KOLTITOR-814290 format. One line per 4 residues: number of its first residue (from 0); their letters; for each residue x, z, y of N, C-alpha, C. Coordinates in nm, 4 decimals. Layout:
BEGIN
NUM> a> X Z Y X Z Y X Z Y ~ ...
//
This chain:
BEGIN
0> mpff> 3.0394 -2.1111 3.8394 2.9740 -2.0479 3.7276 3.0049 -2.1239 3.6096 ~ 3.0317 -2.0478 3.4959 3.0650 -2.1218 3.3658 2.9454 -2.2016 3.3278 ~ 2.9740 -2.3077 3.2518 2.8664 -2.3983 3.2049 2.7594 -2.3250 3.1304 ~ 2.8002 -2.2403 3.0372 2.7059 -2.1667 2.9526 2.6272 -2.0664 3.0272
4> gfwf> 2.6850 -2.0039 3.1306 2.6177 -1.9123 3.2136 2.4961 -1.9889 3.2884 ~ 2.5238 -2.1047 3.3312 2.4175 -2.1790 3.4010 2.3011 -2.2055 3.3102 ~ 2.3383 -2.2536 3.1868 2.2266 -2.2850 3.0936 2.1552 -2.1509 3.0438 ~ 2.2219 -2.0476 3.0367 2.1596 -1.9276 2.9951 2.0616 -1.8743 3.1036
8> mcfk> 2.1019 -1.8962 3.2284 2.0078 -1.8591 3.3382 1.8841 -1.9507 3.3405 ~ 1.8967 -2.0692 3.2980 1.7823 -2.1669 3.3006 1.6922 -2.1381 3.1799 ~ 1.7491 -2.0806 3.0747 1.6726 -2.0610 2.9578 1.5963 -1.9310 2.9626 ~ 1.4679 -1.9278 2.9533 1.3918 -1.8038 2.9535 1.3733 -1.7499 2.8171
12> vpqm> 1.4161 -1.6230 2.7960 1.3951 -1.5630 2.6666 1.2494 -1.5178 2.6650 ~ 1.1779 -1.5677 2.5661 1.0426 -1.5265 2.5492 1.0263 -1.3771 2.5379 ~ 0.9279 -1.3174 2.6149 0.8980 -1.1786 2.6085 0.8049 -1.1620 2.4856 ~ 0.8236 -1.0513 2.4118 0.7312 -1.0113 2.3057 0.6098 -0.9610 2.3687
16> addr> 0.4953 -0.9998 2.3164 0.3710 -0.9440 2.3694 0.3633 -0.7909 2.3384 ~ 0.3290 -0.7227 2.4434 0.3093 -0.5787 2.4179 0.2031 -0.5416 2.3205 ~ 0.2186 -0.4392 2.2501 0.1184 -0.3922 2.1616 0.0850 -0.2501 2.2023 ~ -0.0043 -0.1857 2.1234 -0.0468 -0.0465 2.1616 0.0631 0.0486 2.1598
20> vdsv> 0.1659 0.0224 2.0779 0.2799 0.1146 2.0646 0.3656 0.1046 2.1998 ~ 0.3756 -0.0116 2.2523 0.4518 -0.0165 2.3766 0.4011 0.0672 2.4888 ~ 0.2682 0.0879 2.4883 0.2063 0.1704 2.5875 0.2451 0.3138 2.5709 ~ 0.2524 0.3591 2.4451 0.2842 0.4963 2.4175 0.4351 0.5191 2.4490
24> lsdw> 0.5156 0.4182 2.4112 0.6592 0.4269 2.4413 0.6866 0.4343 2.5907 ~ 0.6110 0.3557 2.6658 0.6263 0.3503 2.8091 0.5967 0.4856 2.8691 ~ 0.4879 0.5483 2.8190 0.4528 0.6796 2.8652 0.5652 0.7788 2.8432 ~ 0.6255 0.7793 2.7192 0.7388 0.8704 2.6890 0.8561 0.8359 2.7738
28> eser> 0.8863 0.7099 2.7940 0.9963 0.6684 2.8813 0.9838 0.7274 3.0232 ~ 0.8641 0.7325 3.0645 0.8408 0.7894 3.1969 0.8567 0.9364 3.2010 ~ 0.8001 1.0054 3.0976 0.8006 1.1445 3.0967 0.9290 1.2143 3.0435 ~ 0.9908 1.1417 2.9482 1.1050 1.2026 2.8783 1.2008 1.0875 2.8531
32> peld> 1.2737 1.0291 2.9585 1.3569 0.9214 2.9390 1.4813 0.9534 2.8593 ~ 1.5136 1.0801 2.8390 1.6344 1.1105 2.7607 1.6055 1.0985 2.6086 ~ 1.4901 1.0776 2.5677 1.4584 1.0751 2.4239 1.4654 0.9250 2.3803 ~ 1.5400 0.9083 2.2720 1.5567 0.7663 2.2157 1.4306 0.7367 2.1385
36> sdcl> 1.3688 0.6283 2.1782 1.2369 0.5957 2.1117 1.2412 0.4870 2.0055 ~ 1.3616 0.4423 1.9798 1.3777 0.3336 1.8780 1.3098 0.3601 1.7491 ~ 1.3394 0.4789 1.6877 1.2856 0.5155 1.5550 1.1360 0.5472 1.5659 ~ 1.0933 0.6100 1.6766 0.9479 0.6360 1.6994 0.8773 0.5078 1.7073
40> alel> 0.9276 0.4095 1.7744 0.8568 0.2810 1.7920 0.8335 0.2199 1.6494 ~ 0.9377 0.2271 1.5631 0.9162 0.1647 1.4364 0.8142 0.2518 1.3500 ~ 0.8300 0.3783 1.3575 0.7409 0.4662 1.2782 0.5941 0.4468 1.3233 ~ 0.5725 0.4374 1.4563 0.4369 0.4214 1.5011 0.3771 0.2808 1.4613
44> rfql> 0.4619 0.1741 1.4597 0.4161 0.0507 1.4096 0.3958 0.0520 1.2621 ~ 0.4734 0.1252 1.1855 0.4408 0.1378 1.0416 0.3053 0.2012 1.0169 ~ 0.2775 0.3041 1.1018 0.1507 0.3733 1.0902 0.0376 0.2802 1.1190 ~ 0.0483 0.2008 1.2343 -0.0531 0.1146 1.2716 -0.0787 0.0022 1.1648
48> varr> 0.0339 -0.0532 1.1122 0.0176 -0.1575 1.0099 -0.0493 -0.0909 0.8834 ~ -0.0036 0.0259 0.8433 -0.0628 0.0889 0.7213 -0.2127 0.1165 0.7440 ~ -0.2521 0.1641 0.8620 -0.3985 0.1909 0.8916 -0.4747 0.0603 0.8760 ~ -0.4213 -0.0450 0.9345 -0.4992 -0.1751 0.9322 -0.5121 -0.2260 0.7909
52> maae> -0.3914 -0.2192 0.7217 -0.4027 -0.2709 0.5838 -0.4938 -0.1875 0.4924 ~ -0.4909 -0.0573 0.5136 -0.5755 0.0350 0.4370 -0.7248 0.0091 0.4711 ~ -0.7492 -0.0169 0.5932 -0.8953 -0.0477 0.6260 -0.9404 -0.1809 0.5637 ~ -0.8514 -0.2714 0.5594 -0.8933 -0.4056 0.4959 -0.9108 -0.3850 0.3478
56> vtsa> -0.8253 -0.3101 0.2787 -0.8319 -0.2948 0.1283 -0.9606 -0.2140 0.1105 ~ -0.9834 -0.1053 0.1879 -1.1005 -0.0211 0.1703 -1.2307 -0.1022 0.1844 ~ -1.2384 -0.1919 0.2720 -1.3497 -0.2829 0.2869 -1.3697 -0.3732 0.1677 ~ -1.2590 -0.4311 0.1222 -1.2662 -0.5295 0.0098 -1.3044 -0.4445 -0.1183
60> lsel> -1.2589 -0.3271 -0.1387 -1.2966 -0.2502 -0.2576 -1.4417 -0.2006 -0.2485 ~ -1.4841 -0.1725 -0.1306 -1.6265 -0.1224 -0.1163 -1.7177 -0.2371 -0.1519 ~ -1.6873 -0.3625 -0.1295 -1.7691 -0.4786 -0.1682 -1.7896 -0.4797 -0.3182 ~ -1.6983 -0.4196 -0.3868 -1.7008 -0.4093 -0.5330 -1.7555 -0.2729 -0.5768
64> dlew> -1.8123 -0.1985 -0.4892 -1.8635 -0.0569 -0.5120 -1.7532 0.0279 -0.5753 ~ -1.6312 0.0164 -0.5205 -1.5161 0.0816 -0.5696 -1.4455 0.1538 -0.4625 ~ -1.4076 0.2843 -0.4931 -1.3235 0.3607 -0.4041 -1.1783 0.3477 -0.4335 ~ -1.0852 0.3766 -0.3328 -0.9442 0.3676 -0.3544 -0.9003 0.4440 -0.4802
68> feyd> -0.9499 0.5676 -0.4872 -0.9096 0.6614 -0.5977 -0.9495 0.6008 -0.7314 ~ -1.0609 0.5316 -0.7419 -1.1054 0.4763 -0.8658 -1.0154 0.3558 -0.9042 ~ -0.9865 0.2716 -0.7962 -0.8952 0.1543 -0.8168 -0.7577 0.1963 -0.8629 ~ -0.7102 0.3105 -0.8132 -0.5780 0.3602 -0.8557 -0.5695 0.3742 -1.0091
72> vlsa> -0.6772 0.4366 -1.0660 -0.6773 0.4604 -1.2118 -0.6994 0.3369 -1.2858 ~ -0.8011 0.2498 -1.2413 -0.8280 0.1241 -1.3131 -0.7045 0.0370 -1.3004 ~ -0.6374 0.0308 -1.1884 -0.5158 -0.0441 -1.1766 -0.3991 0.0001 -1.2718 ~ -0.3764 0.1304 -1.2757 -0.2882 0.1878 -1.3594 -0.3055 0.1479 -1.5158
76> lrrq> -0.4311 0.1524 -1.5508 -0.4659 0.1101 -1.6895 -0.4518 -0.0366 -1.7116 ~ -0.5032 -0.1160 -1.6181 -0.4985 -0.2665 -1.6281 -0.3556 -0.3258 -1.6329 ~ -0.2650 -0.2567 -1.5613 -0.1285 -0.3015 -1.5614 -0.0542 -0.2832 -1.6922 ~ -0.1170 -0.2090 -1.7856 -0.0506 -0.1765 -1.9148 -0.0623 -0.2961 -2.0195
80> gppf> -0.1640 -0.3841 -1.9822 -0.1859 -0.4877 -2.0813 -0.2676 -0.4346 -2.1993 ~ -0.3181 -0.5197 -2.2906 -0.3975 -0.4743 -2.4040 -0.3174 -0.3585 -2.4880 ~ -0.3863 -0.2662 -2.5202 -0.5289 -0.2300 -2.5119 -0.5698 -0.1552 -2.3907 ~ -0.4967 -0.1629 -2.2813 -0.5337 -0.1085 -2.1467 -0.5588 0.0458 -2.1647
84> qlsa> -0.4632 0.1183 -2.2261 -0.4757 0.2635 -2.2449 -0.3483 0.3348 -2.1985 ~ -0.3786 0.4601 -2.1514 -0.2642 0.5543 -2.1228 -0.3209 0.6920 -2.1473 ~ -0.2251 0.7864 -2.1721 -0.2701 0.9276 -2.1729 -0.3009 0.9655 -2.0339 ~ -0.3719 1.0764 -2.0227 -0.4097 1.1274 -1.8884 -0.2798 1.1635 -1.8107
88> sdit> -0.1919 1.2165 -1.8765 -0.0692 1.2588 -1.8139 0.0105 1.1318 -1.7645 ~ 0.0130 1.0257 -1.8414 0.0728 0.9016 -1.7997 0.0049 0.8412 -1.6756 ~ -0.1278 0.8481 -1.6753 -0.2024 0.8102 -1.5554 -0.1557 0.8735 -1.4299 ~ -0.1392 1.0136 -1.4491 -0.0897 1.0930 -1.3377 0.0319 1.0316 -1.2762
92> eaam> 0.1242 0.9972 -1.3622 0.2512 0.9356 -1.3134 0.2402 0.7931 -1.2565 ~ 0.1670 0.7133 -1.3354 0.1422 0.5731 -1.2944 0.0670 0.5543 -1.1701 ~ -0.0324 0.6438 -1.1462 -0.1198 0.6419 -1.0240 -0.0631 0.7317 -0.9190 ~ 0.0417 0.8050 -0.9447 0.1054 0.8914 -0.8449 0.0106 0.9932 -0.7880
96> ispg> -0.0588 1.0602 -0.8753 -0.1633 1.1587 -0.8388 -0.1493 1.2819 -0.9177 ~ -0.2091 1.3950 -0.8708 -0.1996 1.5208 -0.9419 -0.2826 1.5252 -1.0707 ~ -0.2532 1.6041 -1.1657 -0.3288 1.6200 -1.2937 -0.4720 1.6536 -1.2664 ~ -0.5031 1.7463 -1.1735 -0.6417 1.7823 -1.1461 -0.7177 1.6562 -1.0887
100> avtn> -0.6561 1.5845 -1.0088 -0.7157 1.4647 -0.9513 -0.7467 1.3634 -1.0583 ~ -0.6557 1.3464 -1.1505 -0.6793 1.2511 -1.2638 -0.8051 1.2840 -1.3424 ~ -0.8203 1.4119 -1.3770 -0.9342 1.4508 -1.4631 -1.0635 1.4205 -1.3794 ~ -1.0734 1.4479 -1.2578 -1.1865 1.4246 -1.1794 -1.2158 1.2738 -1.1668
104> ridr> -1.1140 1.1926 -1.1465 -1.1295 1.0552 -1.1394 -1.1720 0.9900 -1.2671 ~ -1.1143 1.0357 -1.3831 -1.1577 0.9870 -1.5085 -1.2945 1.0190 -1.5402 ~ -1.3391 1.1359 -1.5015 -1.4817 1.1821 -1.5298 -1.5713 1.0869 -1.4585 ~ -1.5461 1.0578 -1.3260 -1.6235 0.9678 -1.2534 -1.6367 0.8233 -1.3136
108> lkkr> -1.5153 0.7767 -1.3518 -1.5116 0.6443 -1.4043 -1.5784 0.6290 -1.5406 ~ -1.5749 0.7457 -1.6209 -1.6408 0.7502 -1.7553 -1.7955 0.7465 -1.7284 ~ -1.8412 0.8219 -1.6245 -1.9792 0.8159 -1.5976 -2.0301 0.6738 -1.5610 ~ -1.9493 0.5994 -1.4995 -1.9784 0.4624 -1.4588 -1.9644 0.3610 -1.5708
112> glvs> -1.9173 0.4081 -1.6853 -1.8882 0.3196 -1.7986 -1.7721 0.2330 -1.7878 ~ -1.6742 0.2632 -1.7019 -1.5514 0.1874 -1.6801 -1.4348 0.2195 -1.7681 ~ -1.4317 0.3542 -1.8187 -1.3296 0.3928 -1.8972 -1.3858 0.4723 -2.0230 ~ -1.3073 0.4882 -2.1247 -1.3458 0.5699 -2.2400 -1.2416 0.6728 -2.2633
116> rved> -1.2773 0.7865 -2.3207 -1.1814 0.8963 -2.3459 -1.1861 0.9161 -2.4914 ~ -1.0632 0.9190 -2.5480 -1.0532 0.9385 -2.6957 -0.9382 1.0362 -2.7227 ~ -0.9512 1.1269 -2.8181 -0.8453 1.2096 -2.8604 -0.7380 1.1254 -2.9333 ~ -0.6137 1.1533 -2.9048 -0.5085 1.0906 -2.9707 -0.5057 1.1322 -3.1172
120> aedr> -0.4974 1.0375 -3.2129 -0.5026 1.0676 -3.3448 -0.3781 1.1455 -3.4002 ~ -0.2666 1.1237 -3.3294 -0.1422 1.1914 -3.3690 -0.1250 1.3331 -3.3009 ~ -0.1839 1.3492 -3.1877 -0.1796 1.4768 -3.1171 -0.3093 1.5085 -3.0512 ~ -0.3912 1.5962 -3.1174 -0.5252 1.6141 -3.0686 -0.5333 1.6797 -2.9375
124> rrvi> -0.4227 1.7355 -2.8829 -0.4255 1.7950 -2.7481 -0.4121 1.6842 -2.6478 ~ -0.3856 1.5632 -2.6875 -0.3567 1.4605 -2.5908 -0.4825 1.3671 -2.5875 ~ -0.5210 1.3345 -2.4696 -0.6381 1.2437 -2.4559 -0.5906 1.1015 -2.4038 ~ -0.6439 1.0016 -2.4698 -0.6087 0.8663 -2.4342 -0.7323 0.8144 -2.3549
128> iglt> -0.6965 0.7473 -2.2415 -0.7968 0.6875 -2.1573 -0.7766 0.5406 -2.1671 ~ -0.8906 0.4706 -2.1848 -0.8799 0.3275 -2.2026 -0.9956 0.2537 -2.1132 ~ -0.9607 0.1333 -2.0734 -1.0718 0.0630 -2.0028 -1.1629 0.0018 -2.0949 ~ -1.2941 0.0145 -2.0528 -1.4048 -0.0632 -2.1322 -1.4006 -0.2046 -2.0803
132> qagi> -1.4782 -0.2823 -2.1454 -1.4884 -0.4247 -2.0954 -1.5277 -0.4298 -1.9471 ~ -1.6266 -0.3480 -1.9092 -1.6746 -0.3410 -1.7678 -1.5588 -0.3016 -1.6845 ~ -1.4754 -0.2114 -1.7260 -1.3610 -0.1633 -1.6532 -1.2558 -0.2692 -1.6301 ~ -1.2330 -0.3398 -1.7397 -1.1369 -0.4603 -1.7368 -1.1858 -0.5521 -1.6329
136> dlan> -1.3068 -0.5989 -1.6384 -1.3702 -0.6949 -1.5513 -1.3601 -0.6426 -1.4039 ~ -1.3926 -0.5203 -1.3850 -1.3955 -0.4748 -1.2481 -1.2445 -0.4615 -1.1942 ~ -1.1530 -0.4082 -1.2802 -1.0130 -0.4040 -1.2457 -0.9587 -0.5368 -1.2113 ~ -0.9919 -0.6423 -1.2896 -0.9507 -0.7735 -1.2503 -1.0028 -0.8268 -1.1169
140> qase> -1.1269 -0.8020 -1.0924 -1.1871 -0.8392 -0.9642 -1.1132 -0.7627 -0.8466 ~ -1.1033 -0.6340 -0.8626 -1.0448 -0.5492 -0.7562 -0.9013 -0.5857 -0.7358 ~ -0.8244 -0.6187 -0.8359 -0.6854 -0.6625 -0.8222 -0.6791 -0.7865 -0.7467 ~ -0.7630 -0.8822 -0.7740 -0.7592 -1.0123 -0.6994 -0.7884 -0.9796 -0.5566
144> arfa> -0.8869 -0.8969 -0.5271 -0.9186 -0.8608 -0.3894 -0.7994 -0.7885 -0.3227 ~ -0.7371 -0.7018 -0.4001 -0.6243 -0.6284 -0.3448 -0.5043 -0.7173 -0.3199 ~ -0.4761 -0.8104 -0.3973 -0.3686 -0.9040 -0.3757 -0.3936 -0.9993 -0.2556 ~ -0.5273 -1.0308 -0.2460 -0.5667 -1.1312 -0.1322 -0.5477 -1.0516 -0.0013
148> cadr> -0.5813 -0.9175 -0.0008 -0.5707 -0.8442 0.1215 -0.4197 -0.8393 0.1582 ~ -0.3261 -0.8195 0.0659 -0.1875 -0.8137 0.0946 -0.1380 -0.9549 0.1461 ~ -0.1847 -1.0587 0.0878 -0.1523 -1.1909 0.1362 -0.1943 -1.2183 0.2763 ~ -0.3182 -1.1701 0.3093 -0.3734 -1.1915 0.4528 -0.2918 -1.1036 0.5459
152> slgg> -0.2697 -0.9868 0.5033 -0.1965 -0.8925 0.5951 -0.0502 -0.9439 0.6347 ~ 0.0145 -0.9980 0.5303 0.1515 -1.0440 0.5546 0.1700 -1.1946 0.5663 ~ 0.0591 -1.2626 0.5826 0.0650 -1.4115 0.5814 0.1331 -1.4673 0.6989 ~ 0.1517 -1.3865 0.7983 0.2270 -1.4435 0.9168 0.3758 -1.4505 0.8976
156> ldaa> 0.4224 -1.4015 0.7810 0.5692 -1.4059 0.7633 0.6032 -1.5135 0.6441 ~ 0.7134 -1.5739 0.6645 0.7562 -1.6758 0.5688 0.8227 -1.6069 0.4516 ~ 0.8595 -1.6764 0.3517 0.9206 -1.6161 0.2329 1.0468 -1.5444 0.2634 ~ 1.1321 -1.6001 0.3469 1.2618 -1.5331 0.3760 1.2392 -1.3986 0.4576
160> qlah> 1.1328 -1.4061 0.5457 1.1043 -1.2784 0.6187 1.0550 -1.1688 0.5251 ~ 0.9574 -1.2152 0.4363 0.8940 -1.1217 0.3433 1.0117 -1.0509 0.2569 ~ 1.1083 -1.1357 0.2119 1.2133 -1.0858 0.1254 1.3016 -0.9842 0.1979 ~ 1.3268 -1.0237 0.3251 1.4113 -0.9380 0.4176 1.3336 -0.8041 0.4417
164> ldql> 1.2122 -0.8136 0.4840 1.1285 -0.6919 0.5030 1.1219 -0.6136 0.3861 ~ 1.0992 -0.6712 0.2693 1.0959 -0.5975 0.1403 1.2189 -0.5150 0.1127 ~ 1.3343 -0.5837 0.1374 1.4643 -0.5117 0.1132 1.4884 -0.4051 0.2115 ~ 1.4516 -0.4286 0.3361 1.4700 -0.3216 0.4392 1.3788 -0.1995 0.4095
168> lrdl> 1.2579 -0.2246 0.3642 1.1634 -0.1158 0.3321 1.2219 -0.0371 0.2064 ~ 1.2735 -0.1168 0.1034 1.3236 -0.0607 -0.0163 1.4385 0.0407 0.0272 ~ 1.5349 -0.0124 0.1097 1.6448 0.0709 0.1471 1.5959 0.1933 0.2308 ~ 1.4992 0.1795 0.3136 1.4435 0.2913 0.3837 1.3858 0.3952 0.2885
172> ikgm> 1.3101 0.3515 0.1952 1.2496 0.4428 0.1027 1.3555 0.5182 0.0261 ~ 1.4600 0.4472 -0.0263 1.5603 0.5031 -0.1049 1.6383 0.6077 -0.0241 ~ 1.6557 0.5933 0.1009 1.7273 0.6857 0.1867 1.6426 0.7959 0.2484 ~ 1.5130 0.7975 0.2214 1.4336 0.9056 0.2794 1.4531 1.0391 0.1981
176> pi> 1.4525 1.1412 0.2773 1.4684 1.2708 0.2054 1.3301 1.3195 0.1613 ~ 1.3060 1.2849 0.0307 1.1715 1.3304 -0.0245 1.1936 1.4244 -0.1405
//
């Protein structure tokens, strides 16, 4: 037996711990072995990770009496820097939501005193939405909580792994037929 073959036989390759996805894949392997499950495995793991991350963020935002949809708008405004303003149509793009949804969200945030609504001096058809001081304060707290959730969720990866995963996901998104 070649020298390396002997050492290879002596070296145990650590098995990855099974997760919930492995059980699903095992079922499919038994029932439909002709189906290639590699992409399904990754997709199911993405879904599982996304659900867990979303649940953590939802919990953190609820501690601030804030819903995801409210955070989306506050975050879009806060990211602009002073004077923390955008037109309603710009919020639609920045928060990646529909125009109808923006109007509803702005109305709710205005009732809470977190945003103000002002007609644009140059174009009266255009409405400018801005953060109030209470909105700035809450947006800052919520952003800190949001960033902390991301750090906790991905804290098991080192900087090189994070960069690699980021690039892989960026490539995946660019190649998706959307």
